[in-house]
C-alpha positions as CSV (number, residue, x, y, z in Angstrom):
1,M,7.8,41.1,39.1
2,I,11.4,40.4,40.1
3,V,11.1,36.7,39.0
4,V,9.7,37.7,35.6
5,T,12.6,40.2,35.2
6,I,15.2,37.5,36.1
7,I,13.6,35.1,33.6
8,A,13.6,37.8,30.9
9,V,17.3,38.6,31.4
10,M,18.2,34.9,31.4
11,T,16.3,34.4,28.2
12,A,17.9,37.4,26.5
13,I,21.4,36.1,27.5
14,S,20.8,32.5,26.2
15,F,18.9,33.4,23.0
16,P,22.0,34.0,20.8
17,A,23.6,30.7,21.9
18,L,20.4,28.9,21.3
19,T,19.9,30.2,17.7
20,S,23.6,29.5,16.9
21,G,23.2,26.0,18.1
22,L,20.0,25.5,16.0
23,A,21.9,26.8,12.9
24,G,24.6,24.2,13.5
25,V,22.1,21.4,13.8
26,R,20.3,22.6,10.6
27,L,23.7,22.7,8.8
28,A,24.6,19.2,10.0
29,S,21.2,17.9,9.0
30,A,21.4,19.5,5.5
31,A,24.9,18.0,5.0
32,G,23.5,14.5,5.9
33,S,20.6,15.0,3.6
34,A,22.8,16.0,0.7
35,A,25.1,13.0,1.3
36,S,22.2,10.7,1.4
37,F,20.7,12.3,-1.8
38,L,24.0,11.8,-3.7
39,T,24.4,8.2,-2.4
40,S,20.8,7.4,-3.4
41,A,21.4,8.8,-6.9
42,M,24.6,6.7,-7.4
43,N,22.7,3.6,-6.1
44,N,19.8,4.2,-8.6
45,V,22.3,4.5,-11.5
46,E,23.8,1.1,-10.6
47,R,20.6,-0.6,-9.8
48,R,18.6,0.5,-12.8
49,E,21.6,0.5,-15.1
50,Q,20.7,3.9,-16.5
51,P,22.9,7.0,-16.6
52,A,21.9,10.1,-14.7
53,A,23.1,13.7,-14.3
54,I,23.5,15.4,-11.0
55,V,23.0,19.1,-11.3
56,I,24.1,21.4,-8.5
57,T,22.6,24.9,-8.7
58,P,23.9,27.3,-6.0
59,K,21.7,30.2,-7.2
60,Q,18.6,28.1,-6.8
61,N,20.1,26.4,-3.7
62,E,19.2,22.9,-4.9
63,I,20.6,19.6,-6.1
64,A,18.7,17.7,-8.7
65,V,19.0,14.4,-10.5
66,F,18.0,14.1,-14.2
67,T,17.6,10.8,-16.1
68,A,16.6,10.0,-19.6
69,A,13.1,9.1,-18.4
70,S,12.6,12.3,-16.5
71,G,13.5,14.6,-19.5
72,D,13.6,18.3,-18.7
73,K,12.1,17.8,-15.2
74,P,14.3,16.4,-12.4
75,A,13.6,12.8,-11.3
76,K,14.5,13.9,-7.8
77,K,15.3,17.2,-6.3
78,L,16.8,18.3,-2.9
79,D,16.1,21.9,-1.8
80,M,18.3,23.2,1.0
81,P,16.5,24.4,4.1
82,S,16.3,28.1,5.0
83,G,19.5,29.5,6.3
84,I,21.7,27.0,4.4
85,M,23.3,27.9,1.1
86,I,25.3,25.9,-1.4
87,E,28.6,27.7,-2.0
88,G,29.6,28.6,-5.6
89,E,28.3,30.8,-8.4
90,D,28.0,28.5,-11.4
91,Q,25.8,25.5,-12.0
92,R,27.8,22.2,-12.1
93,R,26.8,18.9,-13.8
94,V,28.1,15.5,-12.9
95,L,27.4,12.6,-15.1
96,L,27.0,9.1,-13.6
97,Y,27.3,6.0,-15.7
98,P,26.4,2.5,-14.6
99,G,29.4,0.2,-14.2
100,G,31.8,3.1,-14.4
101,A,33.8,4.9,-11.7
102,F,32.0,7.7,-10.0
103,P,33.6,11.1,-10.3
104,R,34.8,13.0,-7.2
105,I,31.9,15.2,-6.1
106,L,32.4,18.0,-3.7
107,I,29.7,20.3,-2.3
108,V,30.3,23.0,0.3
109,L,27.3,24.2,2.4
110,R,27.3,27.4,4.5
111,S,24.9,28.5,7.2
112,D,23.8,32.1,7.6
113,K,25.7,32.0,10.9
114,G,29.0,31.3,9.1
115,G,29.3,27.5,9.7
116,R,30.5,25.5,6.8
117,R,30.4,21.7,5.9
118,S,31.8,19.9,2.9
119,I,30.3,16.8,1.4
120,E,32.7,14.8,-0.7
121,I,32.1,11.5,-2.5
122,D,35.2,9.4,-2.7
123,P,35.5,8.2,-6.3
124,V,37.0,4.8,-5.3
125,T,34.6,3.7,-2.6
126,A,31.6,6.0,-3.5
127,V,31.2,6.7,0.2
128,P,30.3,10.3,1.3
129,K,32.6,12.1,3.7
130,I,31.2,15.1,5.6
131,A,33.8,17.4,7.1
132,R,33.5,20.6,9.2
133,L,35.3,23.5,7.5
134,A,36.7,26.6,9.2
135,S,34.2,29.4,9.2
136,D,34.9,32.2,6.8
137,S,34.8,35.9,7.8
138,R,32.0,37.0,5.4
């Protein structure tokens, strides 16, 4: 009975740290997925030589790519995992043209535990940069 009590106390003490660590891993994974998604969209524009639009919708918590061939439905869509939100209120559209310079794209993700990551696409190199941001006090 004493052993079970000791194990229960240890579990209760370590549980918040464990869930906080999982939220950090989920946020890092979501940031990597968003960076890969944006890079893939830019590569497809260059490879297929067809323009595309990246639509970032914070209210629906998703990033989508639309092409002329896909019409009203997204050609590809990335939904954020549970507990991860895209910061912002308004929908943003970024147009990508083959052979042209890519615009600067910045997306900030926030976890339900307060962690934040930014994904920024450099317009010169088209390389994504993921950075940890200071947590806000919301």
